N, C-alpha and C positions, 0 to 999 in steps of 0.2 A: 341438746344432750338427751340421749335415750336412756331411760332407767330400766334396770333389770327387774323382772318380777321375782319376788321372793315368797309368794304365797306357797303353802305346802304342796298344792297340786302341781305347781311348776317345779318346785324343788325336788319332789319325789313322784314323778308321774307313774312309775311302776308300782307304787304303793297306794293307789287310789282306793282299792277295795279295803285295805287295812285302815286307811284314814276314815272311811265311811263307817266301818265296823266299830272302831274305837269311839268315834263321835257319838254313836248310838248307845254304846254299852259300857263306857268307862268315864265316869264323871271327872276324874282327875285329868285324863287326857283332854276332855272337852274344855276344862278350865284352862289348861296350858295352851290348847289350840286357839281359844279365844284371846288369851293374853298375847300370844305370838302375833296374831293378826292385828291386834290393836297397836302393838309396838311397830310392826311392819308398816302399818298405815301412817303412823306418826313419822317414821323415818322417811317414807315416800313424800309426805307433805313438806318436810324440812328440805329434802333434796330438790324438790320442785320449786322452792322459794315461797311456798304458801305460808309457812311459819318460819320465823327467824329465831335462831338460838345460837349458842356458842358452839364452837367446834368440839369442845370437851363434852357438852351435853349430847351432841349427835353421836360421837364415838361411844359414849356410854350406852345409848339406845341401841346402837349396832351390836355392841357386845352382849347386851341383854337379849336381843333377837337371836344371836348365834347360840347363846346358852339354852334358850328355849327350844330352838331347832334341834340342838343336840339331844335334849331330853326327849323330845317328841320322836325323833328318829330311833332312839334306843327303845322306846315303847313300841314303835311300829315294827321293829325287827323281831321283837319277842312274840308278836301275834302270828299264829299259825292259821292261815286261811286255807279252806278246802280247795283243791285244784279243780 
């Protein structure tokens, strides 16, 4: 089974400059970014069978990841990068 990559650079390849800018200049974004990647890593480990949990726990983590991604995307779209 091939697992999809869900890191932000794969999710939003056209926003790499905005991601970089916010990681350096916005502590709230950086905190959410790090939390997103921790949750994504945990979901990947569960899906690969490295960790064993209930289906409910996995679904909760996926929902948490989606909520964080939505928050991060909203922040990224508000950033105006010079052309």
